BAVEX-468854 format. One record per atom (N, C-alpha, C): residue number from 1; atom name; x, y, z. Coordinates in pm, whole numbers, plus 50000, padded with zeros to 5 digits. Atoms other than C-alpha are relative to their C-alpha. Example, Ala and Ser with C-alpha at 12.3 -4.5 7.8 and 13.67 -1.06 7.14 Angstrom:
<rs>
   i at    xx    yy    zz
   1  N 50089 49881 50000
   1 CA 51230 49550 50780
   1  C 50090 50120 50000
   2  N 49918 49881 49994
   2 CA 51367 49894 50714
   2  C 49923 50109 50073
</rs>
This chain:
<rs>
   i at    xx    yy    zz
   1  N 49937 50103 49920
   1 CA 38006 84703 22975
   1  C 49999 49873 49916
   2  N 49995 50110 50093
   2 CA 38121 84424 22746
   2  C 49983 49865 50069
   3  N 50026 50119 49921
   3 CA 38120 84160 23020
   3  C 49872 50021 50077
   4  N 50123 49985 49924
   4 CA 37831 84100 23254
   4  C 50005 49916 50125
   5  N 50014 50083 49882
   5 CA 37729 83963 23586
   5  C 49958 49859 49960
   6  N 50049 50129 50046
   6 CA 37563 83681 23393
   6  C 49984 50008 49850
   7  N 50003 49986 50145
   7 CA 37614 83622 23020
   7  C 49879 49942 49931
   8  N 50119 50053 50064
   8 CA 37274 83464 22961
   8  C 49879 50076 50049
   9  N 50124 49935 49961
   9 CA 36923 83603 22970
   9  C 49886 49900 49988
  10  N 50108 50095 49998
  10 CA 36597 83424 23042
  10  C 50035 49878 50083
  11  N 49975 50119 49920
  11 CA 36560 83111 23248
  11  C 50017 49881 49906
  12  N 49970 50105 50094
  12 CA 36729 82842 23045
  12  C 50103 49908 50063
  13  N 49898 50089 49945
  13 CA 36956 82541 23106
  13  C 50135 50069 50003
  14  N 49872 49932 49981
  14 CA 37295 82653 23233
  14  C 50110 49937 49916
  15  N 49881 50045 50068
  15 CA 37599 82630 23011
  15  C 50111 49988 50103
  16  N 49888 50012 49906
  16 CA 37935 82545 23169
  16  C 50051 50137 50041
  17  N 49955 49864 49967
  17 CA 38031 82913 23147
  17  C 49905 50065 50099
  18  N 50098 49941 49908
  18 CA 37707 83016 23319
  18  C 50013 49939 50138
  19  N 49987 50066 49871
  19 CA 37757 82757 23590
  19  C 50118 50055 50078
  20  N 49884 49940 49934
  20 CA 38100 82902 23663
  20  C 49964 50135 50062
  21  N 50042 49869 49949
  21 CA 37942 83245 23700
  21  C 49913 49983 50123
  22  N 50089 50024 49887
  22 CA 37675 83108 23932
  22  C 50079 49959 50123
  23  N 49918 50045 49887
  23 CA 37928 82928 24150
  23  C 50082 50116 50055
  24  N 49925 49882 49957
  24 CA 38131 83248 24159
  24  C 49911 50090 50085
  25  N 50093 49916 49926
  25 CA 37825 83443 24270
  25  C 49967 49939 50136
  26  N 50033 50066 49874
  26 CA 37737 83184 24533
  26  C 50116 50007 50099
  27  N 49884 49991 49912
  27 CA 38090 83204 24669
  27  C 50004 50134 50073
  28  N 50004 49871 49932
  28 CA 38010 83562 24766
  28  C 49949 49986 50144
  29  N 50044 50022 49862
  29 CA 37839 83420 25073
  29  C 50119 49988 50093
  30  N 49881 50020 49920
  30 CA 38186 83334 25194
  30  C 50099 50116 49987
  31  N 49907 49890 50025
  31 CA 38367 83635 25046
  31  C 49924 50129 49970
  32  N 50084 49884 50028
  32 CA 38124 83926 25081
  32  C 50076 50126 49968
  33  N 49925 49878 50027
  33 CA 38394 84189 25072
  33  C 50051 50005 49857
  34  N 49949 50002 50136
  34 CA 38493 84080 24722
  34  C 49892 50005 49894
  35  N 50111 50009 50095
  35 CA 38149 84094 24560
  35  C 50007 50102 49889
  36  N 50002 49894 50100
  36 CA 38194 84424 24381
  36  C 50097 49976 49886
  37  N 49898 50024 50102
  37 CA 38487 84285 24182
  37  C 49942 49943 49871
  38  N 50058 50055 50121
  38 CA 38247 84117 23936
  38  C 49977 50107 49893
  39  N 50023 49892 50096
  39 CA 38199 84457 23772
  39  C 50125 50034 49920
  40  N 49875 49957 50061
  40 CA 38565 84482 23667
  40  C 50071 49882 49934
  41  N 49938 50106 50079
  41 CA 38718 84267 23392
  41  C 50109 50059 49911
  42  N 49896 49933 50079
  42 CA 39039 84442 23285
  42  C 50095 49903 49931
  43  N 49887 50072 50056
  43 CA 39315 84321 23057
  43  C 50106 50102 49957
  44  N 49890 49913 50042
  44 CA 39645 84461 22925
  44  C 50029 49985 49851
  45  N 49983 50018 50143
  45 CA 39594 84377 22557
  45  C 49989 50134 49927
  46  N 50006 49880 50083
  46 CA 39662 84651 22303
  46  C 49911 49968 49879
  47  N 50098 50035 50102
  47 CA 39354 84636 22082
  47  C 50003 50094 49880
  48  N 50009 49902 50108
  48 CA 39362 84956 21878
  48  C 50079 50124 50038
  49  N 49925 49876 49980
  49 CA 39594 85256 21843
  49  C 49935 50113 49921
  50  N 50052 49888 50080
  50 CA 39490 85605 21730
  50  C 50059 50003 49858
  51  N 49936 50000 50132
  51 CA 39740 85570 21444
  51  C 49933 49900 49905
  52  N 50070 50098 50084
  52 CA 39538 85270 21319
  52  C 49881 50063 49928
  53  N 50115 49933 50063
  53 CA 39255 85511 21237
  53  C 50038 50141 49957
  54  N 49955 49874 50058
  54 CA 39467 85798 21108
  54  C 50006 50117 50094
  55  N 49997 49892 49902
  55 CA 39495 85997 21430
  55  C 50130 49999 50079
  56  N 49882 49988 49916
  56 CA 39781 86123 21645
  56  C 49957 50021 50145
  57  N 50036 49985 49859
  57 CA 39792 86122 22022
  57  C 50122 50027 50086
  58  N 49898 49982 49897
  58 CA 39991 86217 22330
  58  C 49959 49915 50119
  59  N 50028 50080 49880
  59 CA 40019 85995 22636
  59  C 50010 50087 50124
  60  N 49986 49932 49871
  60 CA 39969 86113 22992
  60  C 49990 49897 50112
  61  N 50005 50082 49879
  61 CA 40016 85959 23336
  61  C 49973 50089 50119
  62  N 50032 49927 49878
  62 CA 39856 86088 23655
  62  C 50036 49911 50118
  63  N 49958 50084 49887
  63 CA 40030 85954 23968
  63  C 49896 49999 50111
  64  N 50089 50015 49885
  64 CA 39827 85822 24260
  64  C 50086 49973 50123
  65  N 49924 50031 49880
  65 CA 39955 85662 24581
  65  C 50068 49864 49987
  66  N 49930 50129 49987
  66 CA 40207 85383 24647
  66  C 50020 49931 49866
  67  N 49969 50056 50130
  67 CA 40303 85335 24284
  67  C 49884 49985 49905
  68  N 50115 50008 50089
  68 CA 39951 85341 24144
  68  C 49995 50124 49910
  69  N 50005 49888 50094
  69 CA 39879 85562 23843
  69  C 49888 49979 49900
  70  N 50100 50003 50107
  70 CA 39630 85647 23571
  70  C 50071 50031 49869
  71  N 49939 49981 50132
  71 CA 39742 85611 23211
  71  C 49890 50033 49899
  72  N 50099 49964 50101
  72 CA 39564 85772 22920
  72  C 50061 50063 49877
  73  N 49960 49935 50124
  73 CA 39578 85929 22577
  73  C 49918 50126 49980
  74  N 50071 49885 50056
  74 CA 39486 86270 22443
  74  C 50009 49984 49849
  75  N 50004 50023 50144
  75 CA 39381 86194 22086
  75  C 49969 50133 49932
  76  N 50014 49868 50061
  76 CA 39429 86503 21874
  76  C 49901 49996 49883
  77  N 50097 49997 50110
  77 CA 39153 86607 21633
  77  C 50070 50009 49865
  78  N 49946 49999 50136
  78 CA 39213 86564 21263
  78  C 50020 50143 49952
  79  N 49967 49870 50061
  79 CA 39379 86863 21093
  79  C 50023 50111 50102
  80  N 49959 49904 49898
  80 CA 39446 87036 21425
  80  C 49895 50101 50043
  81  N 50104 49905 49960
  81 CA 39119 87230 21450
  81  C 49916 49938 50111
  82  N 50066 50060 49884
  82 CA 38976 87165 21798
  82  C 49872 50074 50034
  83  N 50129 49942 49964
  83 CA 38609 87226 21861
  83  C 49976 49995 50150
  84  N 50019 50019 49857
  84 CA 38635 87114 22222
  84  C 50061 49866 50039
  85  N 49943 50124 49948
  85 CA 38724 86811 22433
  85  C 49890 49909 50052
  86  N 50092 50103 49950
  86 CA 38534 86489 22504
  86  C 50080 49905 50088
  87  N 49936 50097 49910
  87 CA 38635 86278 22806
  87  C 49915 49873 49998
  88  N 50071 50126 50018
  88 CA 38540 85915 22742
  88  C 50025 49907 50118
  89  N 49996 50100 49892
  89 CA 38462 85684 23036
  89  C 49959 49866 49939
  90  N 50030 50126 50067
  90 CA 38485 85329 22900
  90  C 49934 49899 50093
  91  N 50072 50104 49928
  91 CA 38301 85013 23004
  91  C 50090 49909 50081
  92  N 49933 50077 49895
  92 CA 38402 84734 23238
  92  C 50104 49901 49951
  93  N 49912 50107 50047
  93 CA 38595 84495 23013
  93  C 50117 50054 49919
  94  N 49879 49969 50075
  94 CA 38941 84501 22851
  94  C 50067 50130 50051
  95  N 49936 49873 49962
  95 CA 39084 84858 22855
  95  C 49967 50105 49896
  96  N 50038 49888 50086
  96 CA 39069 85193 22680
  96  C 50027 49974 49853
  97  N 49966 50022 50140
  97 CA 39231 85061 22361
  97  C 49893 49919 49927
  98  N 50109 50075 50063
  98 CA 38942 84821 22296
  98  C 49875 50086 49985
  99  N 50118 49912 50005
  99 CA 38690 85100 22355
  99  C 50021 50122 49911
 100  N 49972 49887 50088
 100 CA 38861 85351 22126
 100  C 49912 49995 49876
 101  N 50087 50014 50117
 101 CA 38649 85210 21844
 101  C 49865 50066 50016
 102  N 50128 49932 49975
 102 CA 38343 85365 22009
 102  C 50010 50152 49988
 103  N 49990 49854 49985
 103 CA 38482 85718 22029
 103  C 50097 50070 49906
 104  N 49900 49933 50085
 104 CA 38763 85780 21776
 104  C 49935 50091 49896
 105  N 50068 49920 50101
 105 CA 38506 85920 21530
 105  C 49982 50146 50043
 106  N 50013 49862 49951
 106 CA 38472 86226 21753
 106  C 50123 50083 49966
 107  N 49877 49929 50038
 107 CA 38836 86317 21685
 107  C 50001 50029 49851
 108  N 50010 49975 50144
 108 CA 38772 86282 21312
 108  C 49904 50115 49971
 109  N 50097 49892 50017
 109 CA 38488 86529 21356
 109  C 50046 50133 50061
 110  N 49946 49874 49952
 110 CA 38707 86790 21524
 110  C 50011 50017 50149
 111  N 49992 49991 49854
 111 CA 38694 86712 21896
 111  C 50126 49930 50052
 112  N 49893 50067 49929
 112 CA 38996 86640 22112
 112  C 49936 49893 50088
 113  N 50057 50113 49927
 113 CA 38937 86302 22276
 113  C 50096 49956 50110
 114  N 49922 50050 49887
 114 CA 39061 86206 22622
 114  C 49947 49863 50037
 115  N 50035 50136 49958
 115 CA 39059 85831 22690
 115  C 50099 49958 50107
 116  N 49911 50039 49890
 116 CA 39200 85676 23005
 116  C 49954 49867 50058
 117  N 50031 50125 49933
 117 CA 39215 85354 23202
 117  C 49992 50021 50150
 118  N 50008 50003 49855
 118 CA 39096 85314 23558
 118  C 50117 49916 50051
 119  N 49890 50079 49946
 119 CA 39363 85173 23786
 119  C 49967 49850 49988
 120  N 50019 50143 50021
 120 CA 39412 84802 23716
 120  C 49968 49964 49856
 121  N 50029 50023 50141
 121 CA 39318 84841 23349
 121  C 50118 50044 49914
 122  N 49897 49958 50093
 122 CA 39567 84852 23062
 122  C 50133 50025 50068
 123  N 49871 49963 49940
 123 CA 39884 85033 23165
 123  C 49984 50079 50129
 124  N 50022 49932 49872
 124 CA 39725 85197 23470
 124  C 50032 49903 50114
 125  N 49953 50086 49892
 125 CA 39877 85062 23791
 125  C 49903 50000 50118
 126  N 50088 50011 49884
 126 CA 39672 84933 24084
 126  C 49896 49891 49979
 127  N 50108 50098 50005
 127 CA 39358 84728 24140
 127  C 49867 50074 49985
 128  N 50129 49935 50024
 128 CA 39013 84821 24011
 128  C 49904 49975 50114
 129  N 50102 50007 49896
 129 CA 38757 84896 24283
 129  C 49896 50107 49970
 130  N 50104 49900 50018
 130 CA 38434 85094 24301
 130  C 50052 50140 50036
 131  N 49947 49871 49956
 131 CA 38597 85374 24499
 131  C 50111 50046 49906
 132  N 49887 49965 50085
 132 CA 38906 85362 24278
 132  C 49957 50053 49865
 133  N 50042 49954 50133
 133 CA 38724 85396 23946
 133  C 49941 50140 50006
 134  N 50060 49867 49987
 134 CA 38523 85694 24067
 134  C 50106 50104 50034
 135  N 49892 49907 49964
 135 CA 38829 85857 24227
 135  C 50087 50031 49879
 136  N 49922 49979 50122
 136 CA 39020 85807 23901
 136  C 49928 50095 49906
 137  N 50078 49912 50086
 137 CA 38738 85970 23710
 137  C 50000 50144 50049
 138  N 49995 49866 49943
 138 CA 38732 86267 23947
 138  C 50133 50067 49970
 139  N 49867 49944 50025
 139 CA 39108 86315 23908
 139  C 50016 50042 49854
 140  N 49989 49967 50143
 140 CA 39092 86304 23527
 140  C 49914 50121 49965
 141  N 50089 49887 50027
 141 CA 38795 86541 23516
 141  C 50058 50132 50053
 142  N 49944 49878 49943
 142 CA 38961 86791 23746
 142  C 50126 50043 49926
 143  N 49876 49969 50071
 143 CA 39294 86767 23564
 143  C 49971 50072 49869
 144  N 50029 49940 50130
 144 CA 39145 86843 23223
 144  C 49897 50111 50013
 145  N 50098 49894 49982
 145 CA 38856 87052 23352
 145  C 50064 50133 50035
 146  N 49928 49877 49965
 146 CA 39091 87306 23510
 146  C 50083 50048 49882
 147  N 49916 49967 50115
 147 CA 39321 87293 23208
 147  C 49920 50060 49887
 148  N 50083 49960 50114
 148 CA 39033 87348 22966
 148  C 49878 50080 50042
 149  N 50119 49939 49943
 149 CA 38801 87559 23176
 149  C 49934 50106 49911
 150  N 50060 49900 50090
 150 CA 38748 87818 22901
 150  C 49960 49940 49867
 151  N 50033 50067 50125
 151 CA 38683 87561 22631
 151  C 49874 49915 50017
 152  N 50118 50086 49998
 152 CA 38395 87332 22539
 152  C 50040 49860 50047
 153  N 49965 50127 49938
 153 CA 38400 87014 22749
 153  C 49875 49912 50012
 154  N 50111 50094 49997
 154 CA 38176 86707 22716
 154  C 50044 49872 50071
 155  N 49972 50128 49935
 155 CA 38152 86383 22917
 155  C 49917 49893 49930
 156  N 50062 50111 50073
 156 CA 38075 86058 22733
 156  C 50028 49871 50076
 157  N 49982 50122 49923
 157 CA 38015 85738 22931
 157  C 49918 49886 49944
 158  N 50069 50119 50050
 158 CA 37925 85386 22819
 158  C 49996 49892 50107
 159  N 50019 50111 49908
 159 CA 37784 85111 23040
 159  C 50055 50033 50139
 160  N 49940 49970 49870
 160 CA 37992 85093 23361
 160  C 50062 50140 49998
 161  N 49939 49868 50011
 161 CA 38174 85402 23235
 161  C 49901 50114 50017
 162  N 50102 49899 49977
 162 CA 37849 85595 23236
 162  C 49970 50016 50147
 163  N 50023 49995 49855
 163 CA 37788 85503 23599
 163  C 50115 50069 50071
 164  N 49882 49937 49940
 164 CA 38144 85598 23693
 164  C 50003 50148 49965
 165  N 49993 49862 50045
 165 CA 38127 85916 23487
 165  C 49900 50091 50069
 166  N 50103 49920 49934
 166 CA 37801 86038 23642
 166  C 50043 50035 50142
 167  N 49960 49975 49861
 167 CA 37927 85997 23999
 167  C 50125 50086 50007
 168  N 49876 49923 49999
 168 CA 38274 86131 23919
 168  C 49975 50146 49963
 169  N 50030 49863 50042
 169 CA 38132 86436 23742
 169  C 49933 50077 50113
 170  N 50067 49934 49888
 170 CA 37906 86514 24038
 170  C 50099 50036 50110
 171  N 49904 49978 49892
 171 CA 38193 86481 24285
 171  C 50113 50095 49961
 172  N 49889 49913 50046
 172 CA 38442 86675 24070
 172  C 49968 50148 50017
 173  N 50044 49862 49984
 173 CA 38235 86994 24101
 173  C 50064 50094 49897
 174  N 49945 49915 50106
 174 CA 38366 87124 23769
 174  C 49907 50118 49974
 175  N 50086 49883 50022
 175 CA 38242 87477 23703
 175  C 49938 50004 49861
 176  N 50050 49989 50137
 176 CA 38192 87421 23328
 176  C 50010 49868 49926
 177  N 50011 50115 50089
 177 CA 38076 87116 23134
 177  C 49880 50028 49910
 178  N 50106 49964 50093
 178 CA 37866 87160 22821
 178  C 49882 49903 50004
 179  N 50108 50099 50006
 179 CA 37669 86832 22818
 179  C 50055 49862 50031
 180  N 49966 50138 49968
 180 CA 37665 86461 22902
 180  C 49931 49907 49901
 181  N 50055 50103 50088
 181 CA 37617 86165 22665
 181  C 50022 49864 50065
 182  N 49992 50132 49938
 182 CA 37541 85818 22805
 182  C 49942 49894 49908
 183  N 50051 50113 50078
 183 CA 37492 85480 22641
 183  C 50003 49873 50085
 184  N 50011 50130 49932
 184 CA 37372 85152 22796
 184  C 50047 50006 50145
 185  N 49955 49975 49863
 185 CA 37420 85285 23148
 185  C 49890 49965 50100
 186  N 50096 50045 49900
 186 CA 37252 85169 23468
 186  C 49985 50100 50114
 187  N 50032 49909 49890
 187 CA 37100 85340 23770
 187  C 50063 49960 50132
 188  N 49958 50050 49869
 188 CA 37216 85120 24057
 188  C 50079 49871 49984
 189  N 49920 50123 50004
 189 CA 37489 84858 24103
 189  C 49922 49883 50060
 190  N 50070 50108 49932
 190 CA 37276 84657 24342
 190  C 49879 49952 49921
 191  N 50118 50041 50075
 191 CA 36960 84662 24133
 191  C 50038 49933 49868
 192  N 49951 50070 50119
 192 CA 37159 84566 23824
 192  C 50037 49857 50036
 193  N 49964 50134 49956
 193 CA 37300 84269 24017
 193  C 49876 49914 50023
 194  N 50123 50075 49974
 194 CA 36951 84166 24126
 194  C 49934 49957 49869
 195  N 50057 50033 50130
 195 CA 36826 84178 23765
 195  C 50073 49884 49936
 196  N 49922 50106 50062
 196 CA 37110 83957 23649
 196  C 49981 49867 50075
 197  N 50023 50121 49921
 197 CA 37061 83710 23934
 197  C 49861 49942 49972
 198  N 50136 50045 50027
 198 CA 36689 83694 23854
 198  C 49989 49930 49865
 199  N 50007 50059 50134
 199 CA 36767 83585 23497
 199  C 50048 49856 49996
 200  N 49953 50138 49993
 200 CA 36916 83253 23612
 200  C 49910 49917 50092
 201  N 50088 50085 49920
 201 CA 36702 82966 23739
 201  C 50063 49965 50135
 202  N 49933 50043 49878
 202 CA 36962 82865 23998
 202  C 50009 50110 50105
 203  N 49986 49889 49905
 203 CA 36990 83210 24153
 203  C 49873 50083 50015
 204  N 50122 49919 49994
 204 CA 36637 83341 24096
 204  C 49945 50008 50142
 205  N 50058 50003 49865
 205 CA 36519 83235 24441
 205  C 50081 50085 50098
 206  N 49912 49929 49907
 206 CA 36818 83404 24606
 206  C 50041 50138 49950
 207  N 49960 49874 50063
 207 CA 36827 83720 24394
 207  C 50009 50115 50100
 208  N 50000 49887 49907
 208 CA 36740 83956 24680
 208  C 50115 49991 50101
 209  N 49888 50003 49904
 209 CA 36982 83831 24950
 209  C 50137 50007 49933
 210  N 49872 49994 50069
 210 CA 37261 83779 24697
 210  C 50032 50141 49953
 211  N 49976 49864 50051
 211 CA 37216 84128 24553
 211  C 50047 50093 50110
 212  N 49956 49914 49891
 212 CA 37270 84277 24898
 212  C 50146 49977 50038
 213  N 49856 50015 49983
 213 CA 37622 84142 24889
 213  C 50076 50092 49906
 214  N 49943 49896 50086
 214 CA 37681 84403 24618
 214  C 49967 50135 50064
 215  N 50027 49869 49940
 215 CA 37721 84747 24770
 215  C 49948 50096 49893
 216  N 50052 49900 50095
 216 CA 37553 85050 24612
 216  C 50069 50134 50018
 217  N 49923 49876 49990
 217 CA 37822 85305 24690
 217  C 50019 50060 49862
 218  N 49981 49925 50125
 218 CA 37849 85571 24420
 218  C 49899 49962 49892
 219  N 50105 50027 50100
 219 CA 37527 85458 24252
 219  C 49966 50130 49928
 220  N 50028 49877 50075
 220 CA 37454 85709 23972
 220  C 49877 50076 50049
 221  N 50123 49932 49960
 221 CA 37101 85780 24098
 221  C 50017 50084 50125
 222  N 49978 49923 49877
 222 CA 37245 85917 24421
 222  C 50080 50128 49975
 223  N 49913 49885 50028
 223 CA 37450 86185 24244
 223  C 49946 50089 49888
 224  N 50055 49926 50113
 224 CA 37211 86343 23995
 224  C 49965 50144 50033
 225  N 50037 49865 49963
 225 CA 37115 86652 24192
 225  C 50108 50100 49962
 226  N 49888 49912 50033
 226 CA 37461 86797 24133
 226  C 50013 50025 49850
 227  N 49993 49986 50146
 227 CA 37409 86757 23757
 227  C 49871 50057 49942
 228  N 50132 49953 50041
 228 CA 37068 86923 23742
 228  C 50004 50103 49888
 229  N 49988 49893 50100
 229 CA 37198 87200 23515
 229  C 50053 49952 49866
 230  N 49932 50048 50120
 230 CA 37355 86975 23250
 230  C 49905 49932 49902
 231  N 50077 50072 50103
 231 CA 37190 86872 22921
 231  C 50046 49855 49990
 232  N 49970 50143 50006
 232 CA 37173 86494 22874
 232  C 49942 49939 49873
 233  N 50047 50085 50109
 233 CA 37150 86265 22573
 233  C 50033 49857 50040
 234  N 49980 50137 49953
 234 CA 37102 85897 22664
 234  C 49941 49900 49902
 235  N 50043 50107 50090
 235 CA 37077 85583 22450
 235  C 49991 49867 50076
 236  N 50006 50134 49942
 236 CA 36965 85230 22542
 236  C 49920 49909 49908
 237  N 50068 50099 50082
 237 CA 36868 84917 22349
 237  C 49901 49918 50080
 238  N 50104 50075 49929
 238 CA 36552 84728 22439
 238  C 50039 49854 50023
 239  N 49957 50140 49985
 239 CA 36731 84391 22402
 239  C 50140 49989 50057
 240  N 49867 50001 49939
 240 CA 37043 84477 22597
 240  C 50012 49882 50096
 241  N 49987 50117 49913
 241 CA 37160 84147 22754
 241  C 50089 50023 50121
 242  N 49905 49970 49892
 242 CA 37411 84314 22987
 242  C 49940 50095 50102
 243  N 50068 49903 49914
 243 CA 37235 84620 23128
 243  C 49855 50009 49954
 244  N 50139 50001 50044
 244 CA 36856 84573 23113
 244  C 49949 50141 49968
 245  N 50058 49873 50046
 245 CA 36664 84846 22933
 245  C 49934 50075 50115
 246  N 50070 49936 49888
 246 CA 36464 84912 23251
 246  C 50096 50079 50089
 247  N 49901 49928 49920
 247 CA 36783 85017 23430
 247  C 50034 50134 49936
 248  N 49975 49874 50070
 248 CA 36852 85279 23165
 248  C 49884 50097 50016
 249  N 50119 49915 49984
 249 CA 36495 85409 23186
 249  C 49989 50054 50141
 250  N 50004 49954 49861
 250 CA 36514 85425 23564
 250  C 50097 50116 50022
 251  N 49902 49893 49987
 251 CA 36830 85634 23544
 251  C 49950 50128 49935
 252  N 50048 49882 50071
 252 CA 36675 85867 23288
 252  C 49885 50067 50076
 253  N 50112 49945 49923
 253 CA 36358 85909 23494
 253  C 50050 50085 50116
 254  N 49944 49924 49889
 254 CA 36566 86022 23788
 254  C 50073 50125 49952
 255  N 49937 49882 50060
 255 CA 36764 86256 23564
 255  C 49894 50109 49976
 256  N 50108 49905 50028
 256 CA 36437 86419 23456
 256  C 49946 50060 50129
 257  N 50055 49953 49872
 257 CA 36310 86444 23814
 257  C 50091 50101 50068
 258  N 49905 49910 49933
 258 CA 36626 86620 23930
 258  C 50047 50114 49912
 259  N 49954 49897 50093
 259 CA 36674 86839 23624
 259  C 49940 50136 50028
 260  N 50050 49864 49985
 260 CA 36643 87215 23643
 260  C 49904 50032 49886
 261  N 50099 49961 50100
 261 CA 36364 87382 23451
 261  C 50069 50044 49870
 262  N 49947 49959 50130
 262 CA 36437 87413 23079
 262  C 50123 49925 49954
 263  N 49881 50075 50037
 263 CA 36734 87175 23077
 263  C 49959 49878 49917
 264  N 50037 50110 50089
 264 CA 36718 86924 22789
 264  C 50045 49867 50057
 265  N 49972 50138 49964
 265 CA 36700 86559 22888
 265  C 49934 49913 49893
 266  N 50052 50074 50115
 266 CA 36663 86328 22586
 266  C 50039 49853 50009
 267  N 49975 50144 49995
 267 CA 36630 85948 22581
 267  C 49964 49940 49865
 268  N 50022 50066 50128
 268 CA 36667 85750 22259
 268  C 49993 49849 50021
 269  N 50019 50145 49990
 269 CA 36527 85397 22258
 269  C 50041 49934 49869
 270  N 49956 50075 50117
 270 CA 36694 85151 22019
 270  C 49926 49866 50001
 271  N 50082 50121 50003
 271 CA 36436 84883 21936
 271  C 50083 49878 49959
 272  N 49935 50128 50028
 272 CA 36573 84527 21946
 272  C 50153 50007 49998
 273  N 49854 49984 50000
 273 CA 36929 84657 21994
 273  C 50059 49945 50129
 274  N 49930 50058 49885
 274 CA 37185 84502 22229
 274  C 50078 50103 50079
 275  N 49920 49919 49911
 275 CA 37465 84650 22437
 275  C 50097 50090 49923
 276  N 49913 49897 50060
 276 CA 37649 84970 22331
 276  C 50013 49987 49848
 277  N 49993 50017 50146
 277 CA 37556 84944 21960
 277  C 50009 50132 49922
 278  N 50026 49874 50069
 278 CA 37523 85315 21881
 278  C 50114 50047 49911
 279  N 49891 49931 50068
 279 CA 37870 85422 21773
 279  C 50095 49909 49922
 280  N 49919 50091 50080
 280 CA 38015 85112 21606
 280  C 49945 49990 49859
 281  N 50044 50021 50137
 281 CA 38002 85051 21233
 281  C 49984 50129 49921
 282  N 50008 49889 50094
 282 CA 37919 85278 20943
 282  C 49872 50082 50015
 283  N 50125 49927 49983
 283 CA 37576 85391 21059
 283  C 50026 50141 50050
 284  N 49974 49860 49968
 284 CA 37578 85772 21066
 284  C 49886 50065 50079
 285  N 50117 49934 49943
 285 CA 37231 85839 21206
 285  C 50017 50046 50143
 286  N 49987 49964 49860
 286 CA 37302 85831 21579
 286  C 50124 50087 50025
 287  N 49884 49912 49988
 287 CA 37643 85991 21532
 287  C 49960 50143 49964
 288  N 50047 49867 50040
 288 CA 37478 86280 21351
 288  C 49910 50060 50108
 289  N 50086 49953 49891
 289 CA 37215 86305 21625
 289  C 50084 50047 50118
 290  N 49913 49963 49889
 290 CA 37492 86313 21886
 290  C 50071 50132 49972
 291  N 49930 49875 50035
 291 CA 37682 86586 21700
 291  C 49905 50119 50002
 292  N 50099 49891 49994
 292 CA 37366 86794 21663
 292  C 49977 50042 50144
 293  N 50019 49972 49857
 293 CA 37314 86766 22038
 293  C 50121 50074 50056
 294  N 49879 49936 49949
 294 CA 37676 86858 22115
 294  C 50014 50142 49948
 295  N 49987 49866 50059
 295 CA 37675 87154 21876
 295  C 49897 50097 50057
 296  N 50103 49915 49943
 296 CA 37353 87285 22027
 296  C 50048 50067 50129
 297  N 49950 49946 49873
 297 CA 37541 87339 22354
 297  C 50146 50045 49991
 298  N 49865 49950 50025
 298 CA 37868 87450 22198
 298  C 50000 50152 50011
 299  N 49992 49853 49988
 299 CA 37990 87806 22255
 299  C 49983 50069 49866
 300  N 50019 49947 50135
 300 CA 37981 87856 21877
 300  C 49927 49894 49917
 301  N 50076 50106 50067
 301 CA 37701 87632 21743
 301  C 50018 49997 49849
 302  N 49988 49995 50146
 302 CA 37733 87749 21384
 302  C 50133 49941 49954
 303  N 49868 50053 50034
 303 CA 38106 87676 21368
 303  C 50005 49849 50023
 304  N 50003 50142 49967
 304 CA 38049 87339 21532
 304  C 49928 49920 49893
 305  N 50078 50070 50103
 305 CA 37782 87235 21281
 305  C 50075 49997 49868
 306  N 49931 49992 50129
 306 CA 37981 87353 20980
 306  C 50125 49911 49998
 307  N 49876 50078 49994
 307 CA 38303 87185 21093
 307  C 49973 49851 50000
 308  N 50029 50144 49992
 308 CA 38153 86848 21183
 308  C 49937 49947 49872
 309  N 50070 50045 50120
 309 CA 37947 86835 20864
 309  C 50096 49966 49886
 310  N 49911 50021 50115
 310 CA 38248 86841 20632
 310  C 50116 49905 50030
 311  N 49889 50089 49964
 311 CA 38472 86590 20812
 311  C 49958 49854 49993
 312  N 50033 50143 50011
 312 CA 38469 86220 20714
 312  C 50052 49921 50120
 313  N 49956 50091 49894
 313 CA 38515 85930 20955
 313  C 50070 49881 49938
 314  N 49928 50119 50045
 314 CA 38773 85658 20901
 314  C 49976 49887 50099
 315  N 50029 50111 49912
 315 CA 38667 85322 21038
 315  C 50127 49921 50031
 316  N 49879 50074 49961
 316 CA 38924 85112 21229
 316  C 50011 49866 49929
 317  N 49980 50132 50060
 317 CA 39076 84806 21058
 317  C 50017 49895 50108
 318  N 49966 50106 49906
 318 CA 39126 84469 21221
 318  C 50151 50004 50028
 319  N 49858 50005 49969
 319 CA 39457 84428 21401
 319  C 50025 49882 50096
 320  N 49961 50108 49909
 320 CA 39644 84153 21583
 320  C 50016 50055 50140
 321  N 49983 49958 49861
 321 CA 39653 84165 21960
 321  C 50148 50008 50036
 322  N 49865 49989 49946
 322 CA 39968 84276 22137
 322  C 49987 50036 50147
 323  N 50006 49970 49859
 323 CA 40049 84317 22503
 323  C 50057 50137 50030
 324  N 49946 49872 49956
 324 CA 40091 84658 22662
 324  C 50121 49977 50087
 325  N 49880 50012 49918
 325 CA 40431 84706 22815
 325  C 49988 50085 50126
</rs>
């Protein structure tokens, strides 16, 4: 989640930007039905194309109701050899094109990559809401899950996208998913809001009543029983200023409690790291760890390991912003 309920941490003098956030939060007393909207910060800027990183893609549109729709890309793996499919649930800010930088490397390693925008983001039509994001995720999962039911399928969620992905995956009732990868994801919308309110001197005293203006519908911790059979790899930085480390640990603890016997649940702590740092840049360590995890639950582990080991990753260049049409 690139944006946050509050962009500062610790009790410190308020900047003008922080004061605007506080006043916005305080206005929830008058507009309680609109509180959940703070989690959604979409735009229609075109940040990065698959072609910018040497990949080809196909577009898809899934119609909803009254003119609303979900827009997405199927990014084809390099050289046409597909090891499986990864469905990427992106975070709360911008749109799927700004988050492609976190996941395009999977296509370079041989996985088909499905990226999509929740309604209200990018070229998807509608308004982003809690129910809408989860419903969109369920629709995408079912669409590709049925289409690819005999293939290897993975779910990858970052920040808000991890929360949406967990609930959507549980509600989709897909018969076959190989594993789940989460980064910088939280356990509860309401408890995340309370943590952020507690970090500001002006709202610290009111953190509890204000947090109850945020609903906890579709909280990830309420949907873990349905995922008890799925292997999990989860990352979180100890200095995450957006989603506190404790929220990630709470989610993982509940994953472990609800997991079936023998199912792998792995948590990787990133000391002094911030928000969603794992897959950006040239660092190969965590990418290799992720691929090892994915191959372990692949239908052909040996082929998966051999294929991913010999494929390089091309990093994305800088590009000027353009508006999506």
